[in-house]
N, C-alpha and C positions, 0 to 999 in steps of 0.2 A: 446815245440811244442805241439799243440793240435791235437790229433789223432781222426779222425771221422770214421775210419774203423779198426776193430780188425786185419785184415790181414796185414795192414801196420805197426801197432804197433808190432805184433808178428815177422814180418820180421826184424825190428830194434832190438828187444830184442834178437833174435837168432844170429844176426851178431855183437852184442855188441855195436850198435850205440845208445842204450837206456837201462836204468835200471828201473826196476819196482818201486823201492823205490823213484826214482826221479819223475816218473809219478804220484805216489800216493801223494807225497809231493806237487807237483804242483796243483793237484786237491784239496787238503785240503786248500791250500792257496787261491785258487779260490772260494771255498765254503765260506771262511771267508769274501771275498769281496761282496758276495751276502747274507750276514747274515740278512740284513733288508728285504729281500724278503720272509722270513718265510718259505722257501722251505723244510728245514730239521727240524724235531723235535729233532733228536739226530744224531750226527756224531760219527762213530766208529773209531776215528783217530788212537788210539793205536792198535786196532785189524788190521786195514788196513795196517799200517806200518809193523807190525809183519808178516802178510801174504805176503806182498811185498818182504820182505827179503827172505822168504822161496821160493817164486816163482823165484826170481833171481838165487837162488842156483839150482833150478830145470832146469832152462834154461841152466845153466852152465854144467849140467850133461845130458841134453837132455831128461829129464824125465817129462817135463811139460804136463799138461792136455790140453784138447781141447780148453778150454776157458782161458788158462793162459794169463794174461795181461788185461783181461776184468774187469773193475771196475763197480759195479752195486749198485744202490740204491733200496731199497725195500719199498713199501707202508706200512704205519703203521697199516696194518691189517693182516700182515703175521708174523708168529711166527719164532723167531730165538733164539735158546737156550742160556740162560744166558744174554739175552738182553730184554729191556722193549718193550712192545707192548701195545698200548692203543686204537687202532681204532679211534684216535683223539677224545676220549671221556673222560670226567671227571670220569665216572663210572669205567674206567679201569686205572686210573692214578696210576703210579708207579708199575703196574703189570709186573712181569718178567716172561718170557716164560720158561717152563721146557723142551721144545723140539723144533725142527726146522721143518718148513713146508717142505714137500717132494720136492716141486719145488725149494725152496731155497737150500736145501741140495744137490740136484743133480748139481746145478751150482757150489757150493763150492767144491764138489767132483772132478769137472773138472778144479779146480784152479781159479775160478772167485773170486774176492775180493768184499765183501759187505762193502760199505763205510758209510752207514747210513740208517735211516728210514725217509721217507718223509711224510709231512703233507697231509691230505686228509679231505674230508667231513666226519663228524662223522658217524661211521659204514657204510661208503661208500654211504651215503644217501645225494645226492645233485649234482648239475651241475655247481657249481661256486667255490667250495672250501671255501665258507664263513661259512659253518656249522660246521667247526672244533672248538672244545673247546679251541684251542690254536691260534685262529685268522686266517684270510684269507692269502692265498698265493698270491703274486703279480706275474703277468706275466712278465718274464724277458725281453720280447720284448717291453713291455710298462707297466710300473708299475701301471698305473691308471686302467688297465684292468684285468679281471679275466683270469686265466690260464685254466679255465674249471674245471669240476669235474666229479666224485669224486676224480679221481687220478691226481688232479692238481699239487701237489708237485712232483709226479713222472715225469710227462710231462715236468714241468719246470726245473727239475734237468738235463734232457737230453738237452733241448733247450738252457740252460745257459752254457752247457759244464762242468757240475760239476761231471759227470760220463759218462760212455760210453753207458750204457743201464740201463733202470729202469724197475722194475716189478710193474705192476698195477693190479687192478682187474676190471672186466667189468661185471656189472649186467644188464645195459640197455644202455650202451654207455660210461661208465666211463673211458675207455681207448681211444676210438676213438674221442670223442668230445674234450678232452684236447689235444690230438695229433693234431687235426685240428687247435685249437686256438694257439698252441705253435709252429706249423710248423715242426713237427717230424712224424715219422712213428709210428702207434699204431695198434697192432694186437690183436683181440679177437679170440682165437682159437675156434674150434668146442667144444661144451659142452662135457666134458668127455675126452678131449684130454690131459689135464693137471690135475694132482691130486689137489684136493682142501684140502687135509689134511694139517692142520696148517694155513688155511685161515679162519679168523674170519668171520663167516657167516652173510650175510644180507638176501639173498633169495637163498636157497640152490639149487633150480632147475634152477637158472639163472646165478649165480656167476661163473666166470672163470678167472683164472690168465693168464696174457699175457704180452708181452714186448713192451716197447718204445725203439726206436733206431733212429739214424741219417740216417740209410739206411736199406733196406730190407734184405741184406745179413746177417747182425749181428742179426737181429730179427729172421731170419730163423735158424741160428746156435743155438741161445738160445732155440728156440722151439724144436730143434732136441735133445737137452740135457734134457730139462724139461719134454717132452712128454712121453707117454707110461704108461703102467699099473702100478697100485700101490695097494698092498693088504690092505693098510690103508684107502682107499677110495672106497667104494662099487659102487659109481656112476662113477668111472673112467673106461674108456674103456680098454678092454684087448688087443687092437691092439698095435702093436709095434710102437715106435716113427718113424716119417718120417725121411729119410735121404735125404737131399735136393740136395746135390751135386752142380753142376754148375748151378746157377740161371740165368746166362747171356744169355742162349740160348733163342731166340725169340720164343714165343708160336706159334703153328700152327694157321691158320685162325680160329678166334673165332666167336661165336654168342654171342653178348653182349645185354642183355635185359635192356631196360629202361622203366620206367612206363609212360604210356600215360598221358598227361596233368600235370605230376608232376611239370615240370618247369614253368607251368603257374599258379601255386598256389600262392595265396596271402601270403606275408610274407617272400618269398625267395629273398635275395638280388640280384638285377639285374646283378651285376658283377659275382656272383656265377653262375647264369643262363648262362651268356655269356661264362664263362669258361667251363661249362659242355658241351655246344654246340660245343665249340672248341675242347674239348677232343674227342667228338664223331666224328667230322670231321677228326681228326687225326687218329683215329682208322680205319675209312673207308679208308683213304688213304694208310693204311698199309695192306689192304685186309681183314679186319675184317668186320663182318656184324652187323649192329645195328637193333635190333628187338624191336618194341614197343609192350608192353604187358599190359594187364589189371591187376590192383591190386586195387580193390575197397575198401580195408580194411584199408587204411592208417589212417583214422580218428578214427578207433576203436583200433589201436595198443596201444596208450598211456593208455586208460582206462583199457584194458585187463592187461597190464603190471602192473599198479599200484594196481589193485585189487589183483592180484596174489602175487606180491612181498611184499606188506604190510601184507598180510595174513601170508606169510612165516616169515617175520620179527617179527610179533607178537609172533610167536612160538619160533623162534630162540633167541630172546632177553629176553625171560622169565627167563633165567638163571641168568641174572644180577639183583640181588634182594637185595644185601646188606647182604645176609646170606652165600651163597655158596662162593662167592669171589667178589672182586670189591669194589667200594666205599660204605661206610656205614655212614648214617647220624649221626651226633653227637647229633641231637635233638630227636632221636628215644627213646621211653620209653617202648615199648612192641613190640611183633612180628608184629602186623598189622602196627604200625607206622614205624617200620624198613623198611618194604616193601614199604610203600607209600612214606615216606620221602626220602629214599635212591634213589628210581627211579625218583622221582620228581626233586630232586636236582642233581642227577648224569647224567641224559639224557638231551640233548639239545632240543630246541623247535621242530625242524624238525623230530627228532627221535621219540619224544613223539607223534607228529601228525600222523606219519606212524604206530606206534604201535596201536594207538586208531582206526585208519581206518581199520587196519588189524583185530583187535579184533571185530570190528563191522561186517565186511563181513564174519567172521567165526561164528558169533553168531547164535543160533538156528533158530531165526526167519528170518534171511536174508541169510543163507548159500547157499541155492539153487538159490535164486534170483541173488546173486552176485558171490560168489566163484565158485559154480557149473557151472553157465553159462559162466564165464570167462574161466574155464578149457575146456569147449566144444569149445569155440571160439578160444582158443589156438591151439587146434587140427586142426581147420579149417585153421588157419594161416600156420601151418606146412604143411598141405596138399597142399595149394595153392602155397607156396614157393617151395615145391618139384616139383609141376607140371611145374612151370616156369623154374626151373633148369634142368628139364628133356629135355626141348626143347632148352635151352640156356646154355652156359658154365659159364657165370658170370652175375651178376646183377650190374649195375652201377647207383649209386644215390649220392646226396650230403651227406657229413657227418653231416653238420649243415646248417641251413638256413642263417647263417650270420657268421661274424668274431667275435672275442672275444668282449664281452660286458663290460661296466664299472663295477667296484666293487662298493659296497654300494648303489645299486639301491633301491629306495623306491618302494616296491610292495604291493599294497593294497590286492591283492589276492596271497597268497604264492604258490598256485597250478599253477600259470602262468609259473613258472620255470620248471614245469613238461613237458611242450611242447618242451623243449630243446631236448628231447629224440625222437622226432617224426620220424627221419630218422634212428635212431640206434637201437631201441628196437626190430625191426623185427628179427634181427639175434639172439637175446637172447630168444625171444619167441619161435622161430623155432629151436634153438640150432645150427645154422649154423655158420661157420667161417666168419669173416669180417675184413677188414683192412682199415684204413684211411691213405692215402699217401699225402704228402704236395706238390701238383702240382700247387697251385694258390697263387697269391699275390694281395691283394686288393689295390685300390688307396689310402686307409687310411694307408697303410704301413704294414698291418697285413697279415699273411699267412692264408690260409684255405686249407682244404683237400677235396679230393673226396673219396668216399667209394665204395669198391668192396666186393661182397659176392658170395661165391660158395656153392656147395652142402656139406652136412655134411661129415666130414673126407676128404675133398678135400683141406686141408690147403696147401699142397704142390703146387697144381695147383694155388691156390689163391696167394701164395707168388711169384710164377714165373710170373704171369700176372702183379702183382703189381710192381715187379722189372722192367719189360719191360716198363710199363707205366711211372714209375719215370724217366727212362732214356730217355723218349721221343721217 
């Protein structure tokens, strides 16, 4: 039996109608059938079976944790002690972590089972999952299409029923866009809501760990366990984690903000526009108010995002040099060639492109013109977002302008792919929580999501609204 809700599985485990070892074995068999999709870089089969046996014993004694029964995959940029982590890059090939990320450890402490590490774009840089050193992930709903990126493997693992929940990271949409393409729930928490300790950094002021799930309830429960202060991460908020309780209660009448003229923009698929309009009508019929607001900065979001994130990537990735750790070129002859050859051979094209761009915007002659100006623009985006959410409860926008696109597209300009982030980067620039929920299905057979965003640290409100909207 395939379980799509943890509550249903836990009920069967408690009354003896299911055994965790059988659940894990069934999932491992299913993973084998999807091997050609390149979703997992490594499956922790032995670990998962061992943990399943322990959790069956805990259920027998009534001592199980809050997440007992939940089988989770983790994106290959999260550390798990004694296991490999590579950020899907040749430069970290065969590197084994010495510690476990706080978010992962908190799930394990509540008896979740980690079943494997999923493929992703190298160092989380990409929107198609084609930038991985280990090859692209195929969308389980249509193998000719991309699952999205950078957390494409994580989204695909949930969509294909290979685990119950997946952990991804979201720097500019890397949870929400794959969630939309694969037809699952994807939640990017408020920046600082979840510890980043043990997450391999791309852009430290943007990155955030979040869950993929088949439903909002399971995503909320995982957030409840993962969230909260962490002394190992100085950027993590000191607030206590939210306790979500019963998400089934309908929210009070809401003010829902939508951006004027957004749905008239060129490039948005007409069926997504029609679906957004239908969602707004449905909200009105339930007593909610739709408020059209001005947001004139949409076309500046992507430039702001890429200036700032590449600058941070240039700094964060400096440590991968062939000396401290990671891949070292066999052709190096001295210190300078060790640095040059190791980084040239170890990093993929997209990562090198972003490092170079980040180094350029941080250089002495261009710092103020690019990086400094982008930081000031980021503050403007934060203030405008706050002003909208002071008057409205939630912002409603598409997750992506279209459904999943074909793999192996020929792009003359590699920066065209950067426009995939146009609707998702606002939440990362401003630090707000956002979620993609799978409410639409295109005539081409592929799902798509709509995106909700609330004020900072209003993750609880966001999840309640999303749950109500998913249930119609």
